[in-house]
C-alpha positions as a Markdown table, in Angstrom:
| # | Residue | x | y | z |
|---|---|---|---|---|
| 1 | Met | 11.1 | 44.4 | 13.1 |
| 2 | Gln | 7.3 | 43.8 | 13.1 |
| 3 | Lys | 7.1 | 44.0 | 9.3 |
| 4 | Val | 10.2 | 41.8 | 8.8 |
| 5 | Arg | 8.8 | 38.6 | 10.5 |
| 6 | Pro | 5.8 | 38.3 | 8.1 |
| 7 | Val | 8.1 | 38.8 | 5.1 |
| 8 | Leu | 10.6 | 36.2 | 6.4 |
| 9 | Ala | 7.7 | 33.7 | 7.1 |
| 10 | Ala | 6.5 | 34.3 | 3.5 |
| 11 | Val | 9.9 | 33.7 | 2.0 |
| 12 | Ala | 10.4 | 30.6 | 4.1 |
| 13 | Ser | 7.0 | 29.2 | 3.1 |
| 14 | Ala | 7.7 | 29.9 | -0.6 |
| 15 | Ser | 11.1 | 28.2 | -0.3 |
| 16 | Leu | 9.4 | 25.1 | 1.2 |
| 17 | Met | 6.8 | 25.0 | -1.5 |
| 18 | Leu | 9.6 | 24.9 | -4.1 |
| 19 | Val | 11.4 | 22.1 | -2.4 |
| 20 | Ala | 8.4 | 20.1 | -1.2 |
| 21 | Pro | 7.4 | 18.7 | -4.7 |
| 22 | Ala | 10.9 | 17.3 | -5.2 |
| 23 | Ala | 10.9 | 15.8 | -1.7 |
| 24 | Phe | 7.4 | 14.2 | -2.2 |
| 25 | Ala | 7.8 | 13.3 | -5.9 |
| 26 | His | 5.5 | 10.3 | -6.7 |
| 27 | Gly | 7.2 | 9.1 | -9.8 |
| 28 | Asp | 7.9 | 5.6 | -11.0 |
| 29 | Ser | 11.5 | 5.3 | -9.8 |
| 30 | Gly | 11.9 | 2.7 | -7.1 |
| 31 | His | 8.2 | 1.9 | -6.9 |
| 32 | Gly | 6.8 | -1.6 | -7.3 |
| 33 | Lys | 10.2 | -3.2 | -6.6 |
| 34 | Pro | 10.8 | -5.1 | -3.3 |
| 35 | Lys | 12.8 | -2.9 | -1.0 |
| 36 | Ala | 16.0 | -4.4 | 0.5 |
| 37 | Val | 15.2 | -5.0 | 4.2 |
| 38 | Asp | 17.3 | -6.4 | 7.0 |
| 39 | His | 14.7 | -8.7 | 8.4 |
| 40 | Ser | 16.3 | -9.0 | 11.8 |
| 41 | Lys | 15.7 | -5.2 | 12.2 |
| 42 | Ala | 12.3 | -5.0 | 10.5 |
| 43 | Glu | 10.1 | -2.4 | 12.1 |
| 44 | Glu | 7.0 | -3.9 | 13.8 |
| 45 | Met | 3.8 | -2.2 | 12.7 |
| 46 | Pro | 0.3 | -2.7 | 14.2 |
| 47 | Phe | -0.4 | -4.9 | 11.2 |
| 48 | Gly | 2.9 | -6.8 | 10.9 |
| 49 | Arg | 6.3 | -6.3 | 9.5 |
| 50 | Ala | 8.4 | -6.7 | 6.3 |
| 51 | Gly | 8.6 | -10.4 | 5.5 |
| 52 | Asn | 11.6 | -12.5 | 4.7 |
| 53 | Pro | 11.2 | -13.6 | 1.0 |
| 54 | Arg | 12.9 | -16.9 | 1.9 |
| 55 | Lys | 10.0 | -17.7 | 4.3 |
| 56 | Val | 7.0 | -17.0 | 2.0 |
| 57 | Gly | 4.2 | -19.4 | 2.8 |
| 58 | Arg | 1.9 | -18.2 | 0.1 |
| 59 | Thr | 1.7 | -15.9 | -2.9 |
| 60 | Ile | -1.4 | -13.7 | -3.5 |
| 61 | Arg | -1.9 | -11.9 | -6.7 |
| 62 | Ile | -3.7 | -8.5 | -6.4 |
| 63 | Gly | -5.2 | -7.1 | -9.5 |
| 64 | Met | -6.0 | -3.3 | -9.8 |
| 65 | Asp | -7.8 | -1.5 | -12.5 |
| 66 | Asp | -9.6 | 1.8 | -13.2 |
| 67 | Ser | -12.9 | 0.3 | -11.9 |
| 68 | Met | -11.4 | 1.3 | -8.5 |
| 69 | His | -11.5 | -2.2 | -7.0 |
| 70 | Phe | -9.0 | -4.8 | -6.0 |
| 71 | Tyr | -9.2 | -8.5 | -7.1 |
| 72 | Ala | -7.3 | -11.2 | -5.2 |
| 73 | Thr | -6.3 | -14.8 | -6.0 |
| 74 | Ala | -3.9 | -17.0 | -4.2 |
| 75 | Val | -1.4 | -19.0 | -6.2 |
| 76 | Gly | -1.1 | -22.6 | -4.9 |
| 77 | Pro | 1.1 | -25.5 | -5.7 |
| 78 | Arg | 1.7 | -26.0 | -9.4 |
| 79 | Gly | 0.1 | -22.6 | -10.2 |
| 80 | Ser | -3.4 | -23.5 | -9.0 |
| 81 | Thr | -5.5 | -20.7 | -7.7 |
| 82 | Thr | -7.6 | -20.6 | -4.5 |
| 83 | Asp | -10.2 | -18.3 | -3.1 |
| 84 | Val | -8.7 | -15.9 | -0.5 |
| 85 | Arg | -11.9 | -14.2 | 0.5 |
| 86 | Met | -13.7 | -14.5 | 3.8 |
| 87 | Ser | -16.1 | -17.4 | 3.5 |
| 88 | Asp | -18.3 | -16.3 | 6.4 |
| 89 | Ala | -18.8 | -12.7 | 5.3 |
| 90 | Pro | -22.3 | -12.0 | 4.0 |
| 91 | His | -21.0 | -9.9 | 1.0 |
| 92 | Pro | -17.2 | -10.4 | 0.7 |
| 93 | Met | -15.4 | -8.0 | -1.6 |
| 94 | Ala | -13.3 | -9.4 | -4.4 |
| 95 | Gly | -10.1 | -8.1 | -2.7 |
| 96 | Asp | -10.9 | -9.2 | 0.9 |
| 97 | Leu | -8.2 | -11.6 | 2.3 |
| 98 | Val | -8.0 | -14.1 | 5.2 |
| 99 | Val | -4.5 | -14.9 | 6.4 |
| 100 | Lys | -3.1 | -16.8 | 9.4 |
| 101 | Arg | -1.2 | -15.0 | 12.2 |
| 102 | Gly | 2.5 | -15.4 | 11.5 |
| 103 | Glu | 2.0 | -16.1 | 7.8 |
| 104 | Thr | 4.4 | -14.5 | 5.4 |
| 105 | Ile | 2.7 | -13.5 | 2.1 |
| 106 | Arg | 4.3 | -12.5 | -1.2 |
| 107 | Phe | 1.9 | -10.0 | -2.9 |
| 108 | Ile | 2.3 | -9.7 | -6.7 |
| 109 | Val | 0.4 | -6.5 | -7.5 |
| 110 | Arg | -0.6 | -5.8 | -11.1 |
| 111 | Asn | -2.0 | -2.6 | -12.5 |
| 112 | Asp | -4.3 | -3.4 | -15.4 |
| 113 | Gly | -5.6 | 0.2 | -15.5 |
| 114 | Lys | -4.5 | 3.3 | -17.5 |
| 115 | Val | -3.7 | 5.4 | -14.4 |
| 116 | Met | -1.3 | 4.9 | -11.5 |
| 117 | His | -2.5 | 2.7 | -8.6 |
| 118 | Glu | -1.0 | 1.4 | -5.4 |
| 119 | Met | -1.5 | -1.1 | -2.7 |
| 120 | Val | -0.8 | 0.2 | 0.8 |
| 121 | Ile | -1.4 | -2.1 | 3.9 |
| 122 | Gly | -2.4 | -0.6 | 7.3 |
| 123 | Thr | -5.1 | 0.1 | 9.8 |
| 124 | Met | -8.1 | 1.9 | 8.5 |
| 125 | Gln | -7.1 | 5.0 | 10.6 |
| 126 | Gln | -3.5 | 5.0 | 9.1 |
| 127 | Leu | -4.9 | 4.6 | 5.6 |
| 128 | Lys | -7.3 | 7.5 | 6.0 |
| 129 | Glu | -4.5 | 9.7 | 7.5 |
| 130 | His | -2.2 | 8.8 | 4.6 |
| 131 | Ala | -5.0 | 9.4 | 2.0 |
| 132 | Glu | -5.5 | 12.9 | 3.4 |
| 133 | Leu | -1.7 | 13.5 | 3.0 |
| 134 | Met | -1.9 | 12.3 | -0.6 |
| 135 | Arg | -4.8 | 14.7 | -1.3 |
| 136 | Arg | -2.7 | 17.6 | 0.1 |
| 137 | Phe | 0.6 | 16.4 | -1.6 |
| 138 | Pro | -0.4 | 14.4 | -4.6 |
| 139 | Asn | 3.2 | 14.0 | -5.8 |
| 140 | Met | 4.3 | 12.5 | -2.4 |
| 141 | Glu | 6.9 | 9.8 | -2.7 |
| 142 | His | 6.8 | 6.8 | -0.3 |
| 143 | Asp | 8.9 | 3.8 | -0.2 |
| 144 | Glu | 7.9 | 1.5 | 2.6 |
| 145 | Pro | 7.9 | -2.3 | 2.6 |
| 146 | Tyr | 4.0 | -2.3 | 3.1 |
| 147 | Met | 3.5 | -0.3 | -0.1 |
| 148 | Ala | 3.6 | -1.1 | -3.8 |
| 149 | His | 3.2 | 1.8 | -6.2 |
| 150 | Val | 2.5 | 0.4 | -9.7 |
| 151 | Ala | 2.4 | 2.2 | -13.1 |
| 152 | Pro | -0.2 | 1.2 | -15.7 |
| 153 | Gly | 0.5 | -2.1 | -17.3 |
| 154 | Lys | 3.2 | -3.0 | -14.7 |
| 155 | Gln | 3.5 | -5.1 | -11.7 |
| 156 | Gly | 5.1 | -4.7 | -8.3 |
| 157 | Glu | 5.8 | -7.0 | -5.4 |
| 158 | Met | 6.0 | -6.9 | -1.6 |
| 159 | Val | 6.5 | -9.5 | 1.1 |
| 160 | Trp | 4.7 | -9.0 | 4.4 |
| 161 | Gln | 4.5 | -11.0 | 7.6 |
| 162 | Phe | 1.2 | -10.7 | 9.5 |
| 163 | Thr | 2.4 | -11.0 | 13.1 |
| 164 | Arg | -0.8 | -9.9 | 14.9 |
| 165 | Ala | -4.4 | -11.1 | 14.7 |
| 166 | Gly | -7.1 | -8.6 | 13.8 |
| 167 | Glu | -8.8 | -6.7 | 11.0 |
| 168 | Phe | -6.6 | -4.6 | 8.8 |
| 169 | His | -7.0 | -3.1 | 5.3 |
| 170 | Tyr | -5.2 | -2.2 | 2.1 |
| 171 | Ala | -6.1 | 0.6 | -0.2 |
| 172 | Cys | -5.0 | 2.7 | -3.2 |
| 173 | Leu | -4.2 | 6.1 | -1.7 |
| 174 | Met | -3.9 | 7.9 | -5.0 |
| 175 | Pro | -6.2 | 11.0 | -4.6 |
| 176 | Gly | -9.8 | 9.9 | -4.8 |
| 177 | His | -9.2 | 6.2 | -5.4 |
| 178 | Met | -9.9 | 5.0 | -1.8 |
| 179 | Glu | -13.0 | 7.1 | -1.6 |
| 180 | Ala | -14.2 | 5.6 | -4.9 |
| 181 | Gly | -14.0 | 2.1 | -3.3 |
| 182 | Met | -10.4 | 1.0 | -3.8 |
| 183 | Val | -10.1 | -0.5 | -0.4 |
| 184 | Ala | -10.2 | -4.1 | 0.9 |
| 185 | Lys | -10.1 | -6.0 | 4.2 |
| 186 | Ile | -7.4 | -8.3 | 5.6 |
| 187 | Thr | -8.5 | -10.6 | 8.4 |
| 188 | Val | -5.7 | -12.1 | 10.3 |
| 189 | Lys | -6.8 | -15.2 | 12.4 |
């Protein structure tokens, strides 16, 4: 019996390793498209919740490329663009955003690079934890309303309502991208 347990554990581990890549597949299907959400039942996260597309107050375009940075511009009335960065920060990053508490934002996320990129909103702790999971399971699939996974040359969209004031972030959690600088700040006032 003593020798059977290690063998069973090894067989169980091997079985999980065969199934895990399929369960965590990080392919193109379903990514970058807005997920259908029942807004009356949207899960409240520390950084907000899925927004109602009918209540969008502003559209922000997020550009991503292989320089491992984000670039943000807000689309105003008649297609005009406005600066969305923090005006009081000494060295604002090109992707840093300032939004109002309660504001619903439509993010149009475009990948101008040659490799897969994504935009994932969260607290810095959540993003770091998720980045670690992505390192361990690089083919992991995720389909949450606060994520847009975008193939090269494509664009995705997400609608998010920022319900709490504070400092939050967004990052590309593809292995190594966040560490290379693909992270930006969202200040909710």
